[in-house]
N, C-alpha and C positions, 0 to 999 in steps of 0.2 A: 718444511720452511722453505722459501723461494730464495733462488739464489740472489735477486734483486735485496731482497731481506739482510741477507750478509753483507752485502755491499755497504748497505745503507748503515747496517748496525758498525761496521769498522770505522766506516766514514764519520761517526759522532764520535768515536772513541779515539780519533786523531784529531778531531776538532778540539775534543775536551781537552785533551793532551796538551796540545799548542795553546790553550789557553792557561792551561797550569803554568806552561812553560813562561807564556806573558807576564804573570806575576810574580814568577822566579826571578824573571829577567828585571822587573820594576824593582822587585827588593833587593837584589842584587847590586844594580845602579844606586840606588839610594841608601845603601848600607851605612855612609857616612854625612848623611842629610839629618841634622839637627830636629828631633820633634816628629821625624818620618815613622809613620804608623805602617808594619807589613800587611800586605794583601794575600791571602790565600784560596785558591781554588778548593770547593767543596762538592764532591758528586753525588749524585742519587740516579737511582735506575729508573728508566720511563719503561714501562713494559705495555706490549699491545695483547689484550685480551683475546684468546682464540677460543673457537666454539666447544663448548664442553665436550664435544661429541667425538672431536678431531682428535686425533693423535698425534698431528704434526705440533711442532713448537715453533711459534713464530716469535723470531727475536726483535727486539726492542732496541730501545739505544740507552745513551746516557746522557744527562742534563747537569748543567756545572750553575753554583752559586759563587758568588765572589764575596768573599767577606773582609772585613779590614780590623784588625787588633788594637782599633783606637782609646779603648780602655787599658790597655796594657801599657805600664810603665817602662821607658826606656831607661837605660842608665844612665847618672848625673856625673858630668865631667866639670871639674873646677876649671875656671877662667881668670883671666887678669881684669877683666871689664867690668865695671858695675853695671852696666844695664843689661848684659848678659845675664836673663830670668830664665827660671825653672818652676815648677808648679810639682812640689812633692808632694802626690795625693791626688785627688778628684779634684776636677776646674780645669778650665780653659783659658789663654788670655783672650779678652775681646779686640779684636782687631779690624779695621775698615780698608777698604780699597780708594783708589782716587774719584770715583762716583759716590761715594758715603755708604755705599752699603756694609754691613755689619757682617765679621765671618768670626770662627773661633778656630785657634791655634795652639798648638804647644810649643812650636817653634819661637824659641824667646829670644833670638839672636839680636838684640837691638842696639842699632845707633844712629846718633844725630846726623839729619841731613842737612842740607843747605836753609833751610828754614829753621834749623833747632828742633825739629820734630822725630821723635823716635822711630825709626821705621826698622821691620827684620830684613830678612835676606832675601823674600818674596816680594818685598817692596811695599808691604802692607804697615798702616799706621797702627801703633799701641793706643788703645782709650784708656779714658780714666776719668773719676770724677775729681771736679778744682775744690782746692782746698781754703782759698781765697776767704770764704764766707763761713768756715770750720766744716764741721764732718756733714757730709749730704745725706740728704734723704736717698735712701737705694731704691732705684724701682725695682722690685723682686722678680717681677714677670716680663720684664723687658727691657731693653737697651737704652732707653730714653734718658736723657740729661748726661750722657756721655760726649767728651770731648778730646780730641787729638791730643796726648802728652808731650807738651813743646817748652823748652827752656829758654826760648828766643827771648823773652821778657824778663829773665833772669840775671842779666850780664852786670847788670849795675842796679842799685837799690839803696835806699834811704828809711830809716824807720825812726818816727819820732818817739819818745819815752813817754812811755803812758800810764805804767804799773811798777812799782817796785816794794822794796820789803827792807827796813833799817831795824837793827835789833843791837841794843846797847843797854848799858847799867850805868846809872846815876847815884852818886854817892850819897846816901842816906843822911852820912854824917855831914856832910858840907852846908857852909855858912851861906846863909841868903846873902844872896850878890846883886838882886834886883830888887829895890823896894816896889811894895806892890802897888804905890801910887803913880808908878811911872809906865808909860803908855807900851814902850819897846824899848830894848836894848840899844836902839842907833843913837847913839850918843859917841862924842871922842873919847868918853872917859867912862865906857861899857864895862862891866864886869860881867863874867860866864861861868859857868860850871864846868862847860864841856862842848867842844868845837869839833866838828868832822865836816868834811868835803865828800860829794856825791857827784860821780859823772852821771852827766845825763845827755841827751842829742834835742834839735829843734828839728823843724820840719825838712829843713833840709840835711839833715845830717851833722850840722855845727855841733862841736862840742858845748856843753854849757855846764861849768862847775858850779855846784848849789854848795853854799856856806850853811850849815846847821850849825845853830847856836842853842846851848841849853842854859836857863839861870833860873838859880833857885828863888821863888818868890815868898814863899813861906813852908813851914814845915808839911813834906810829902806832897809839893805842889811844886811844879816846873813850868817855866814859860820855854816853849820852843819857840825858834823864828830861823828863816829860811831867807837867805840872800844870793842875788845873783853876783858870784865872784868877779864878773868883769864891773861891775859898779863899787869896788871897792879902792880905797887908798891905801898904800903901804901895806898891801895886803891883809888889811881889815878895815876898822873902824876908823873914820864916818863912811857910811855907803852915800852912793849919791841918787840913790833911788830906795824907797821905801822895803820893806821885806815882803817878800812875794807871798807868804802867809806868816802868821802869829797862831798858835793855839798852845793848850795847856794840855798836860799831863799831870794827873792825880793819881796818887798810890796810896793803897792800902797800907798802912803804919804797921799790920800784925804781918802781913805775907809778904811786902814788898812788890805787889802786883800792881798792874794799873785797876783802877775802881771801875766800876761801870758809868759812870758820870765823867770819865775822862775821855780824850779824844783818843781814838783808837787807829786812826788814819788822817794823813794829812793830804788836803787837796793845793797842791803847787801848780800855779800857770806859768812854765815855761817860755820863756820869752822867743817871739818867734816859732813857737810850737805848740804842743796839746798840753792840756792838763796831766800834770802826775800825780797818780794816788798812790800815796808812799803809806804802807802798812807799817804804824809803830804798835802792833797790839802787843808784842814780847817784850816789851822795854819791860826793866826792873829795878828798883831804888833798894841795893843791898849796902851792907857797909863794907862798900871797896871803893877802890878810885873810879873816875869816869873811865870806861871801857867799852869800845866799840866790840863787838860781837861777830856783826856780819850785814854786811848791803850788797843786796841786789836789784839794778836797775835797766829795764828791759829799753830796746833803742838801738840802733847802729848808725855808724859813718857810711858815707858811700862805699859800695865796697862790690867786686864782684865773686861771682859764685866758684869758689875755691875746688869743691866737689861735692859728689851726689851719694848719695845713700838709700837703699831699700830695706826697709824690714822687714820681718816674715808674714807680716799683715798685710802689705802691699802698700805701705805707705812711702811716698818717696820723699826724702830730706834733701832740699838744698844748705850745704854748708857755706857759708860766705868766708872772704879772706880774715875777715875779725872774729870769725868762730862763731857768728850767730848762726842756729840751726833752725831751718824752718822746714813743716812743712808745707809742701806744695800741690801732690797729687795722692790720689791713694785708687788702687789700681784694683776691680773688681774682678770673680773669677764667676764662669758661666759654665753651666752644665745643662745636661738632658737626661731624661729616662734612662733611654736604651742609647748611650755613645758611640757603641758599636754600628748603630744604623745610620749613623751621621752620613751626608754626601761627602766624600773626597772631593776637593778642587784645584787646579793648578794652584802653586805657591804655598802647600802643605797647609792649606786651610782647608776649614769646616761647615758646611750649611746643614742647619737642622732640617727636617722634614716630618710629614706626617708619621713616619716609623719609628723617628727618633724621639719626637714626643718635644714640646714646648721648652725653650729656653727657661732656665731658672738662674738668678743672680743672686750673690752673695761676697761678701770679703773673707778673704783668707784667714785661715784656722778660725773660722765660725762655723757652726752648724757641721756639715758634712764637707766641708771643702779643704782643701790640704795648704799646705804653705807655699810661700812665696821664696825663692831662694834668688838672690843676689850672687855676682860672680860665679854662677852656675848654667850649665847648658843642659838639656834632656837629649841624650843621643836616641838615634834608631835604635827601634825594637825588635831589629833585623837579627838572627843569629846566622852568620854565613856559612857555618858548615851543615847548619840544617837546610838550608836553600841551594847548596850544592849536591847534597843526599838527593833535595827534591828533584834536581834537573837530571840526574844520573836516573834515577825513577821513571821521572815522566819520558824521557829520551826511550829507555827500554820499551815501555809502555806505547810509546806510540809506532814503535817498531814493529811490535807484535802486531799491534791493529792494522800495520800496514802488511804484513805478511798476510793477514786473513783477506785484505782487501784484493790483494794478489791472487791468493787462491781463488777466492769468487771470481776474479774476471779470466783466471785461466779456466776454471770450469764453465765461464758462461761462452767462451770460444769455443769449446767442447759441445757446448750444446748446438752452438751456432753452426759448426762444421758437421753437425749429424745430417742438418739437410740436405749439405751440398751434395 
């Protein structure tokens, strides 16, 4: 074995331990970096084949391979911010940089920037599917269709009433209050067997109170008429405008439920608003007084966003000051076949490559994807005690290799001095 081989081998050993110390230094520096994945140095021997007939041993060297424990879950820590997000299980958030390039990350400390867009500590924008047109068709093998999650347009909104449901009981023993030959109840002496008022909203968010009247026209048959309360005089009849809608409810005398020929819903044209479809299919006619049992009408007045909420399936909800809760975005998760082979980049993000496999996209809590947790951050998966142990071990190994190099250098000096 040549003295040169001794020095070459010890030099590779020192270089390998220096590289190991570099990964330890990075891990310790990022022990408090949310979503950071620890790096490690793996060693393998590199041998130089000597001649079978030779009795001399030829020293080789050591090679290193840097690996990242990207698939290893870090600890979960609770926070007070709704937009602090973590993934429990498999999957990565999809983020983009200022140039629009997409990356994967587990660093979910998102806050709104000056434009109302959610960005994390690395300055990357959270990407999601908008829910303005309902549930989006997900692109399984790509990141098409994703947009930055922004709340800039949610500061003030109003929604007209379009759907509702009204349930009540009409008295089966009630007297006929409206002769069948009268076209409507809009008269000064109108009589009715029941009345309720419903709150609805027009296109600008103005309140529109609907007065709903029920008048019995015959046995098991009721006329329902809806008026705009703004047209009432002295709180009731007569109204200055005709009924917004008039229809007939027919009941089965045996069951007290609506018959198949009866109206099941009312179409009400809200003044300066949309058409309200009011479901009345659960009305009944039983031997008791007129009893409203429940009413729900959608729509809301102009109001700002009071708070946000993120469900475990990745759906972002905006709750307005009036209590209206609206789904605005759904956050997908992405994964690859070999997460540990992703390419780590600055900012705690990862980029797919040929060794990691192609990106697959899905929603949280579906297939093999994990859950999205709000008010939670994934901590670094670095164990400080392990890193300190590795640092000491690397230091000792580096010193031992340096001693080998020093010995080889001294022997080289002896060899050179033999010629003098």
